[in-house]
PAVEXRO-742371 format. One record per residue: x, y, z of N, C-alpha, C in turn; residue number from 0. Coordinates in steps of 0.001 Angstrom, whole numbers. Layout:
<sites>
    n.c1    n.c2    n.c3   ca.c1   ca.c2   ca.c3    c.c1    c.c2    c.c3 fifi
       X       Y       Z       X       Y       Z       X       Y       Z  NUM
...
</sites>
This chain:
<sites>
    n.c1    n.c2    n.c3   ca.c1   ca.c2   ca.c3    c.c1    c.c2    c.c3 fifi
  -10856   14271   28352  -11945   14066   26855  -11643   12716   27301    0
  -12373   12075   26352  -12775   10750   26365  -12037    9988   24855    1
  -12305    8597   24867  -10841    8464   23899  -11743    8622   22819    2
  -13379    8418   22700  -13888    8900   21470  -13351    9964   20806    3
  -13757   11282   22225  -13929   12252   21554  -12139   12530   20664    4
  -11284   12346   21787   -9905   12395   21311   -9685   12004   19731    5
  -10183   11124   19488   -9957   10286   18237  -10534   11390   16965    6
  -12087   11947   17487  -12449   13028   16176  -11654   14139   16149    7
  -10596   14586   16818  -10011   16035   17099   -8674   15138   15822    8
   -8708   16389   14668   -7813   16192   13880   -6335   16554   14538    9
   -5811   15702   13908   -4200   15834   14292   -3467   16282   13066   10
   -2151   17405   13355   -1702   17888   12646   -1306   16841   11406   11
   -1052   15749   11517     -22   14735   11168    -938   14181   10040   12
   -2150   14303   10391   -3204   13831    9272   -3622   14810    8069   13
   -3556   16045    8491   -3723   17111    7606   -2450   16784    6856   14
   -1173   16924    7273    -109   16644    6186    -316   15703    5213   15
    -516   14388    6114    -961   13486    5012   -2029   13396    4289   16
   -3311   13961    4488   -3643   14195    3628   -3193   15525    2579   17
   -2837   16144    2551   -2412   17184    1888   -1058   16401     697   18
    -402   15286     986     601   14819     533    -233   13886    -471   19
   -1804   13280      62   -2273   12359    -348   -2914   12997   -1923   20
   -3091   14312   -1828   -3739   15041   -3052   -3024   15631   -3720   21
   -1758   15794   -3055    -631   16051   -3971    -504   18002   -4100   22
   -1032   18288   -3068   -1585   19700   -3388    -993   20995   -3835   23
     573   20776   -4288    1423   21509   -4951    1611   21328   -6114   24
     591   20113   -6507     570   19831   -8180    -898   20944   -8423   25
   -1426   21707   -7294   -2696   23070   -8283   -1260   23976   -9082   26
    -415   24056   -9480     415   24895  -10219     403   24634  -11659   27
    -307   23350  -11865    -277   22875  -13196   -1772   23922  -13686   28
   -2996   23736  -12941   -3944   24020  -13821   -3929   26072  -13318   29
   -3844   26145  -11727   -4297   27712  -11682   -3803   28621  -12468   30
   -2549   28527  -13087   -2106   29592  -14066   -3116   29759  -14913   31
   -3523   29108  -15358   -4482   28935  -16692   -5712   29836  -16355   32
   -6489   29415  -15031   -7270   29782  -14448   -7056   31442  -14586   33
   -6083   31521  -13995   -5482   33324  -13357   -5654   33771  -14632   34
   -5018   33482  -15706   -4882   33790  -16692   -6239   34161  -17517   35
   -7165   33204  -17308   -8869   34111  -18000   -9376   34803  -17024   36
   -9061   34752  -15648   -9853   35372  -14694   -9425   36919  -15094   37
   -8026   37366  -15004   -7631   38596  -15336   -7704   39252  -16773   38
   -8190   38042  -17651   -8073   38745  -19145   -9653   39421  -19094   39
  -10411   38223  -17965  -11893   39029  -18049  -12183   40088  -17743   40
  -11422   39783  -16180  -11078   41702  -15671  -10675   42579  -16579   41
   -9646   42388  -17249   -9437   43720  -18326  -10029   43734  -19411   42
  -11120   42923  -19545  -11971   43346  -20626  -12755   43685  -20199   43
  -13548   43707  -18685  -15307   44026  -18088  -14236   45275  -17648   44
  -13680   45435  -16935  -13167   46603  -15616  -12041   47707  -16022   45
  -11136   46550  -16262   -9831   47057  -15987   -8969   47261  -15231   46
   -9794   46595  -14135   -8992   46313  -12870   -9409   45298  -12639   47
   -8697   44505  -11302   -8000   43687  -10597   -9384   43276   -9320   48
  -10306   42292   -9458  -11036   42287   -8282  -10870   41446   -7074   49
   -9624   41676   -6467   -9034   40972   -5966  -10280   39840   -4791   50
  -11267   40135   -4736  -12147   39280   -3648  -12537   37794   -4801   51
  -12936   38291   -5996  -12774   37421   -7195  -11889   36481   -7265   52
  -10685   37342   -7526   -9660   35877   -7500   -9286   35258   -6462   53
   -9448   35745   -5530   -9532   34781   -4074  -10800   33733   -4454   54
  -11687   33898   -4531  -12769   32807   -4551  -12418   31615   -5966   55
  -11852   32786   -7389  -11595   31524   -8162  -10420   30665   -7524   56
   -9708   31042   -6812   -8337   30040   -6238   -8908   29746   -5619   57
  -10025   29943   -4557  -10351   28569   -3589  -11662   27816   -4523   58
  -12117   27960   -5119  -12893   27162   -6014  -11450   26049   -6941   59
  -11012   26807   -7350   -9990   25778   -8376   -9284   24527   -7423   60
   -8680   25233   -6235   -7920   24064   -5357   -9233   23391   -4430   61
  -10477   23646   -4347  -11219   22670   -3892  -11684   22184   -4946   62
  -11951   22548   -6026  -12286   21163   -6973  -10921   20163   -7159   63
  -10048   20598   -7294   -9010   19866   -7538   -8414   18886   -6439   64
   -8948   19388   -4628   -8325   18674   -4044   -9686   17234   -3960   65
  -10836   17772   -3781  -11854   16743   -3898  -11994   15480   -5233   66
  -11065   16182   -5988  -10948   14990   -7310   -9930   14483   -7099   67
   -8848   14840   -6462   -7713   13890   -6557   -8230   13086   -5201   68
   -8647   13530   -4138   -8810   12593   -2843  -10244   11383   -3761   69
  -11097   11858   -4540  -11415   10799   -5274  -10859    9779   -6117   70
  -10047   10033   -7050   -9023    9301   -7334   -8387    8559   -6277   71
   -7647    8738   -5882   -6879    8037   -4624   -7887    7114   -4163   72
   -9005    7713   -3643   -9949    6202   -3049  -10314    5144   -3806   73
  -10826    5224   -5070  -11142    4904   -6118  -10306    3724   -6665   74
   -8827    4318   -6853   -7869    3356   -7073   -7339    2742   -5990   75
   -7379    3191   -4795   -6231    2743   -3705   -5885    1044   -3866   76
   -6728     -36   -4449   -6759   -1063   -4751   -5535   -1489   -5305   77
   -5714    -713   -6821   -5089    -784   -7693   -3346    -310   -7686   78
   -3678     831   -6926   -2245    1373   -6457   -1344     480   -5690   79
   -1904    -585   -4321   -1844   -1318   -3624    -600   -2485   -4963   80
    -745   -2743   -5651    -863   -3501   -6470     169   -3101   -7797   81
     350   -2374   -7419    1811   -1236   -8088    2930   -1183   -7557   82
    4040   -1352   -7667    5391   -1031   -7129    5429     373   -6466   83
    5162    1557   -7821    5188    3078   -8174    4329    3226   -6964   84
    3378    2842   -6932    2173    3881   -6162    1862    3023   -4898   85
    2815    1856   -4256    2192    1153   -3021    2710    1966   -1753   86
    3360    3159   -2220    3573    4085    -771    2602    4856    -627   87
    1389    4989   -1432    1046    5778   -1579    -198    6089     -26   88
    -340    6717     636   -1007    6900    1755   -2181    6083    2599   89
   -2650    6292    1348   -4061    5265    1475   -3616    3538    1853   90
   -2585    3307    1110   -2417    2120     824   -1794    1859    2011   91
    -797    2421    2389      38    2304    3895    -649    2769    5035   92
   -1695    2977    4897   -2311    3326    6217   -2462    5087    7167   93
   -1530    5867    6247   -1550    7003    6566   -2766    7826    6805   94
   -3661    7119    5736   -4371    8256    5358   -5475    7172    5229   95
   -6684    7547    6376   -7510    6285    6446   -8533    6518    5272   96
   -9519    5528    4448  -10466    5835    3680  -11566    6699    4311   97
  -12023    6593    5753  -12739    7847    6418  -11973    8733    6074   98
  -10842    9529    6142  -10485   10877    6078   -9942   11338    5051   99
   -9701   10117    4538   -9848   10475    2454  -11361   11417    2583  100
  -12179   10424    2562  -13521   10969    2442  -14066   12416    2793  101
  -13567   12758    4036  -14071   13663    5161  -13310   15133    4420  102
  -11888   14487    3750  -11093   16128    2963  -11758   16176    1841  103
  -12449   14995    1354  -13004   15387    -434  -13807   15958     190  104
  -14753   15538    1209  -16383   16283    1159  -16251   17793    1677  105
  -14866   18183    2301  -14854   19371    3000  -14178   20401    1561  106
  -13423   19451     832  -13283   20146    -145  -14063   20969   -1134  107
  -15017   19984   -1340  -16531   20008   -2394  -17085   21132   -1811  108
  -17425   21358    -548  -17989   22079     228  -17711   23518      89  109
  -16049   24055      69  -15008   25065    -357  -15610   25431   -1612  110
  -15454   24574   -2537  -15865   24745   -4057  -17002   25187   -4537  111
  -18145   24462   -4032  -19658   24826   -3778  -19731   26470   -3107  112
  -19379   26633   -1958  -19280   27757   -1303  -18932   28904   -2032  113
  -17640   28675   -2715  -16903   29414   -3765  -17738   30010   -5223  114
  -18010   28913   -4976  -18840   29070   -6823  -20655   29827   -6413  115
  -20956   29688   -5682  -22192   30202   -4892  -21968   31722   -4952  116
  -20669   32439   -4115  -20488   33467   -3865  -20137   34704   -5208  117
  -19361   33269   -6049  -19009   33904   -7152  -20540   34496   -7858  118
  -21091   33783   -8455  -22618   34137   -9076  -23131   32907   -9074  119
  -24697   32832   -9470  -25884   31947   -9668  -25408   30703  -10734  120
  -24910   31837  -12023  -24240   30501  -12855  -23281   29402  -12687  121
  -22203   30195  -11829  -20876   29329  -11579  -22142   28228  -10148  122
  -22680   28428   -9746  -23265   27351   -8934  -24555   26584   -9691  123
  -24863   27056  -10704  -25703   26253  -11386  -25142   25053  -12364  124
  -23807   25697  -13005  -22594   24717  -13353  -21254   23991  -12736  125
  -22134   24199  -11281  -20752   23329  -10690  -21000   22024  -10982  126
  -21873   21588  -11001  -22040   19562  -10756  -21587   19246  -12136  127
  -21185   20549  -13336  -20924   20087  -14474  -19590   20244  -14430  128
  -18651   20812  -13434  -17185   20523  -13331  -17342   19376  -12401  129
  -17952   18877  -11713  -17500   17748  -10338  -17994   16618  -11067  130
  -18505   16362  -12196  -18896   14953  -12617  -17968   14503  -13633  131
  -16896   15175  -14472  -15987   14000  -14923  -14527   14325  -14002  132
  -14497   14679  -12700  -13757   14540  -12055  -13754   13837  -11196  133
  -15191   12971  -11334  -15342   11523  -10646  -15224   10386  -11558  134
  -15765   10761  -13080  -15718    9472  -13733  -14129    9521  -14249  135
  -13261   10259  -13837  -11691   10186  -14335  -11575    8716  -13967  136
  -11251    8349  -12855  -10375    7350  -11786  -11409    6342  -12571  137
  -12433    6340  -13117  -13369    4858  -13257  -12830    5037  -15270  138
  -12455    5973  -15239  -12219    5669  -17040  -11258    4990  -17460  139
   -9981    4500  -16360   -9172    3513  -16772   -9834    2245  -16822  140
  -10996    1858  -16653  -11904     785  -16130  -12152     221  -17673  141
  -12722    1558  -18905  -13458     895  -19542  -13188    1893  -20597  142
  -12435    2278  -20685  -11533    2962  -22011  -10194    3188  -22357  143
   -9261    2809  -23074   -8045    3108  -23827   -7647    4617  -23925  144
   -8635    5328  -23414   -8391    6955  -23214   -8877    7680  -22307  145
   -8500    6812  -21200   -8579    8256  -19814   -8469    9343  -19707  146
   -7332    9662  -20694   -6555   10769  -20160   -7265   12175  -21124  147
   -8618   11738  -22192   -9147   12179  -22610  -10353   13144  -21761  148
  -10785   12072  -20540  -11186   12589  -19552  -10636   13409  -18815  149
   -9750   13398  -18443   -8707   14210  -17506   -8950   15523  -18106  150
   -8313   15672  -19586   -8161   16860  -20093   -9507   17767  -20162  151
  -10398   16882  -20577  -11846   17613  -20236  -12279   17984  -19388  152
  -11856   17306  -18218  -12250   17908  -16476  -11412   18844  -16560  153
  -10306   19185  -17002   -9131   20244  -16943   -9375   21670  -17485  154
   -9835   21299  -19008  -10535   22301  -19833  -11917   22978  -19456  155
  -12378   22653  -18185  -13158   23493  -17575  -12808   24738  -17051  156
  -11629   24241  -16142  -10819   25449  -15577  -10885   26675  -15980  157
  -10630   27291  -16809  -10715   28724  -17744  -12144   29138  -18157  158
  -12903   27784  -18436  -14170   28005  -18800  -15062   29026  -17962  159
  -14752   27770  -16604  -15223   28275  -15556  -15168   29686  -14840  160
  -13620   30166  -14684  -13085   31125  -14068  -13423   32519  -14953  161
  -13504   32585  -16366  -14167   33616  -17201  -15667   34060  -16862  162
  -16435   33193  -16829  -17653   32815  -16027  -18064   33331  -14742  163
  -16748   33478  -13825  -16826   33603  -12734  -17031   35277  -12371  164
  -15920   35676  -13495  -15545   37124  -13915  -17431   37951  -14470  165
  -17528   37339  -15738  -18562   37735  -16447  -19897   37345  -16200  166
  -20012   36544  -15906  -21425   35667  -16028  -21772   35550  -17333  167
  -20739   35319  -18378  -21184   35059  -19857  -20140   34271  -20485  168
  -20653   33449  -21297  -20001   32651  -22424  -18918   33865  -23077  169
  -17932   32913  -23055  -16773   33467  -23681  -15771   32542  -24862  170
  -15537   32746  -25850  -14767   31526  -26902  -13622   31659  -26895  171
  -12756   32844  -26253  -11550   32817  -26008  -11257   32140  -24735  172
  -12228   31764  -23681  -12178   30901  -22359  -12380   29723  -23097  173
  -12813   29375  -24283  -13229   28209  -24580  -11783   27985  -25227  174
  -11160   28804  -25923   -9731   28411  -26584   -8744   28122  -25943  175
   -8406   28916  -24165   -7459   28679  -23611   -8201   27554  -22732  176
   -9361   27070  -22717   -9651   25135  -21861   -9010   24777  -22767  177
   -9232   24815  -24085   -9290   23328  -24640   -7793   23474  -24544  178
   -6734   24423  -24850   -5379   24649  -24529   -4812   23826  -23770  179
   -5360   23761  -22445   -5067   23526  -21039   -5388   21955  -20963  180
   -6327   21479  -21761   -7106   20269  -21797   -6367   19679  -22484  181
   -5977   19602  -23372   -5345   19288  -24538   -3580   19199  -23927  182
   -3159   19842  -23200   -1857   19819  -22591   -1623   19017  -21788  183
   -2817   18933  -21022   -2918   18283  -19624   -3035   16499  -19892  184
   -4132   16513  -20820   -4270   14953  -21788   -2769   14714  -22255  185
   -2272   15267  -22739    -683   14960  -23478     325   14864  -22416  186
     489   15404  -21993    1452   14565  -20135     879   13812  -19680  187
    -404   13469  -19363    -646   12381  -18770    -161   11061  -19588  188
    -445   11424  -20861     238   10036  -21709    1707    9705  -21513  189
    2329   11073  -21423    3385   10452  -20828    3893   10253  -19495  190
    3324   10503  -18242    3170   10365  -17138    2656    8315  -17197  191
    1941    8025  -17907    1283    6849  -17574    2169    6010  -18511  192
    3141    6096  -18950    3786    5310  -19671    4883    4600  -18557  193
    5008    5464  -17366    5932    4098  -16179    5160    3200  -15588  194
    3367    2867  -15703    3043    1863  -15438    2922    1059  -16146  195
    3438     894  -17654    2582     134  -18772    2643   -1661  -18356  196
    3876   -1661  -17703    3625   -3398  -17513    2688   -3382  -16230  197
    2646   -2801  -15319    1486   -3077  -13883     499   -2959  -14473  198
     -54   -1716  -15214   -1169   -1778  -15913   -1636   -2860  -16580  199
   -1054   -3356  -16997   -1334   -4373  -17958   -1569   -6053  -17597  200
    -984   -5844  -16841   -1168   -7111  -15281   -2268   -6897  -14968  201
   -2998   -5953  -14499   -3633   -5604  -13794   -5155   -5210  -14651  202
   -5236   -4981  -15986   -6098   -4837  -16863   -6424   -3366  -16816  203
   -5597   -2550  -16028   -6232   -1307  -16281   -5586    -406  -17808  204
   -6546     594  -17930   -6264     993  -19498   -5535    2323  -19801  205
   -5269    2382  -20893   -4466    3860  -21143   -4036    3363  -22354  206
   -3792    4439  -22909   -2773    4451  -24100   -1681    3907  -24500  207
   -1018    3712  -23394     627    3235  -23310     124    1812  -23191  208
    -784     913  -22139    -897      71  -22016   -1452    -806  -23780  209
   -2204      64  -24011   -3085    -699  -25048   -1732    -469  -26675  210
   -1568     675  -26546    -622    1271  -28263     848    1166  -27936  211
    1185     757  -26460    2820    1164  -26387    3043    2259  -25869  212
    4651    2320  -25925    5208    3574  -25447    5577    4106  -26246  213
    6054    4163  -27406    6406    4872  -28520    5190    5705  -28896  214
    3912    4929  -29037    2683    5383  -29512    2221    6447  -28510  215
    2291    6436  -27585    1936    7316  -26641    2639    8230  -26495  216
    4170    8266  -27091    4802    9583  -26766    4658   10673  -28011  217
    4469    9842  -29252    4051   10642  -30120    2657   11352  -30364  218
    1985   10381  -29354     714   11122  -28812     745   12000  -27995  219
    1397   12227  -27257    1740   13488  -26456    2569   14367  -27221  220
    3088   14158  -27972    4125   15249  -28980    2612   16158  -30044  221
    2333   15211  -30405     909   15732  -31273      28   16617  -30391  222
    -195   16078  -29191   -1118   17140  -27796    -313   18728  -27448  223
    1108   17681  -27690    1443   19537  -27458    1476   20622  -28441  224
    1625   19835  -29750    1149   20937  -31073     714   21256  -30929  225
    -505   20857  -30914   -2356   21175  -30947   -2071   22647  -29770  226
   -2000   21803  -28527   -1603   22815  -27620   -1273   24459  -28120  227
      32   24269  -28417     555   25418  -28986     -27   26634  -30133  228
    -971   25486  -30951   -1908   26132  -31971   -3058   26667  -31247  229
   -3475   25773  -30033   -4808   26566  -29417   -4178   28117  -28809  230
   -3118   27766  -28246   -2756   29210  -27545   -2328   30098  -27948  231
   -1904   30033  -29674   -1155   31377  -30778   -3106   31532  -30964  232
   -4300   30662  -31110   -5326   30938  -31301   -5965   32245  -30617  233
   -5756   31569  -29223   -6463   32357  -27944   -5796   33886  -27924  234
   -4432   33753  -28223   -3404   35031  -27956   -4350   35849  -29343  235
   -4540   35329  -30495   -5276   36133  -31724   -6396   36727  -31014  236
   -7132   35717  -30737   -8237   36113  -30609   -8636   37399  -28757  237
   -7635   37040  -28654   -7540   38154  -27105   -7034   39277  -26981  238
   -6331   39528  -28189   -5719   41108  -29124   -4055   40827  -27531  239
   -3894   39769  -27426   -2440   39402  -26989   -1529   40449  -27303  240
    -695   41193  -26409     611   41528  -26975    1946   40866  -26665  241
    3264   41601  -26810    4722   40947  -27055    4706   40448  -26046  242
    4615   40619  -24458    4649   40137  -23463    4492   38447  -23765  243
    3081   38145  -24199    2113   36966  -23954    3105   36051  -24854  244
    3372   36833  -25928    4021   36086  -27412    5414   35691  -26830  245
    6184   36449  -25933    7153   35902  -25935    7136   34815  -24813  246
    6364   34816  -24035    5651   33542  -23077    5057   32160  -23630  247
    4917   32693  -24836    4032   31747  -25362    5776   30883  -26606  248
    6356   31625  -26498    7568   30910  -27450    8460   30242  -26252  249
    8305   31059  -25001    9122   29981  -23767    8316   28712  -23645  250
    6775   28617  -23906    6402   27721  -23648    6404   26088  -25085  251
    6856   27051  -25555    6756   25901  -27316    8515   25115  -26820  252
    9757   26279  -26626   10719   25349  -26142   11150   24738  -24967  253
    9907   25122  -24356    9691   24268  -22867    8974   22642  -23099  254
    8423   22667  -24339    7923   21485  -24842    8712   20408  -25862  255
    9841   21068  -26593   10789   20714  -27257   11475   19849  -26588  256
   12012   20568  -25248   12709   20141  -24035   12181   18674  -23611  257
   11064   19173  -23304   10236   17682  -22518   10407   16524  -23758  258
    9942   16660  -24813   10301   15700  -25563   11432   15219  -25813  259
   12026   16067  -25792   13762   15375  -25809   14152   14354  -25101  260
   13974   15136  -23949   14413   14282  -22956   13477   13023  -21969  261
   12465   12645  -22784   12207   11673  -22636   11729   10508  -23995  262
   12039    9809  -23717   12316    8752  -25102   11679    7347  -25258  263
   11230    6569  -25839   10493    5307  -25417   11259    4384  -24559  264
   12547    4416  -24616   13815    3254  -24376   14178    3693  -22760  265
   14197    5095  -22757   14859    5816  -21396   13728    6620  -20871  266
   13324    6454  -19995   12276    7008  -19142   12974    7261  -17533  267
   14118    7324  -17793   14364    8141  -16700   14389    9303  -15944  268
   14043   10274  -16805   14050   11351  -16754   12435   11991  -17167  269
   11499   10573  -16831   10252   11386  -17026    9628   12186  -16174  270
   10161   11464  -14497    9568   12621  -13573    9787   14277  -13777  271
   11308   14265  -14041   11879   15892  -14215   10988   16281  -15385  272
   10019   15820  -16954    9621   16189  -17818    7905   16406  -17235  273
    7377   15265  -16238    6409   15519  -15672    6266   16891  -15002  274
    6955   16842  -13871    6583   17691  -12571    7476   18947  -13082  275
    8910   18839  -13280    9196   20357  -13217    8921   21204  -14933  276
    8675   20444  -16169    8752   21085  -16986    7417   21700  -17395  277
    6745   21030  -16808    5113   21104  -16971    4855   22359  -15996  278
    5478   21832  -14464    5055   23315  -13758    5630   24702  -13684  279
    7156   24556  -14817    7352   25620  -15370    6350   25786  -16413  280
    5927   25453  -17302    4966   25796  -18186    3937   26936  -17877  281
    3410   26406  -16776    1985   27055  -16807    2686   28301  -15963  282
    3822   28494  -15265    4309   29113  -14023    4682   30459  -15768  283
    5437   30261  -16309    5972   30997  -16995    4967   31605  -17971  284
    4037   30727  -18322    2772   31416  -19380    2046   32537  -18751  285
    1520   32196  -17037    1121   33118  -16343    1849   34367  -16015  286
    3060   34124  -15696    3725   35642  -15634    3712   36119  -16388  287
    4212   35657  -18211    3942   36600  -19319    2953   37491  -19729  288
    1796   36438  -19726     333   36913  -19570     150   38045  -19109  289
     503   37970  -17547     150   38827  -16573    1132   40341  -17059  290
    1889   40075  -17290    3109   41412  -17347    2534   42279  -18769  291
    1651   41343  -19948    1155   41601  -20816    -116   42447  -20912  292
   -1049   41820  -19729   -1857   42858  -19480   -1868   44258  -18865  293
    -716   44033  -17373    -406   44849  -16770      48   46167  -18303  294
     745   45754  -18865    1158   46532  -19694     -43   47224  -20580  295
    -651   46463  -21151   -2312   47164  -21741   -3391   47784  -21098  296
   -3096   47920  -19716   -3857   48759  -19179   -4597   48402  -17884  297
   -4198   46846  -17224   -4706   46467  -16288   -4166   47089  -14976  298
   -4913   47160  -14217   -4760   48113  -13125   -5224   47061  -11834  299
   -3762   47017  -11250   -3610   46087   -9783   -3877   47183   -8250  300
</sites>
């Protein structure tokens, strides 16, 4: 085997580094809500789980998120290199090359488009609508103080797309769930951005904390999560949710209270706990309760 051919063979270490680059485990934030939409749509249409469709929704969601994260890291690599918190990221250290990152991003995009095509023609036709905000988001911090809103819009499409994947038709219930997800993720992105205020101001990176300060960002995050809770209540009423769903929503509300108790303007030491642990728990807890609710109401698995 020639040296050039050997270099072209993917090494396991490169794959692991790419998965670290895109933080594949953070799919836990968006997937549970896509599953809630998917299973609710299946309950309303056939009353049973279509496992192939559920698999394709999973591939589409993970593929699109992987593409978005890879683009984010590629576009922001020079900013990341000048920020002490992000200077150890794989594109900065060279653990992943820009070429490898683009290759991984394009492979993920192919998986997303392929899954969309296998779901139904409408999903494939609307796929570019989902891709655009994923690419625009990393540029948002260069032209607006509210890039968190772009991220929220991008994430809000997940439940709507999942519902379309099952039914091929529009649903206001899915829109309510999508808005809840978008406002929720936009809110905790406000919290996450607080740790980079000093570096962002030095580099001219725009965000709510950089422009208005950490206290204002945390107040904004609280408002976002109040709106999220209200939207989830609206979704529960619109979809005829039962006792298990409402129990899950009570758990989510308690988790929001806890999240905003442990992060304070002058004490960000527990920010990662709030961002990763609490928000990961929120998605999983609501999904589990929603699943129990659908099964108790007659969904056949």
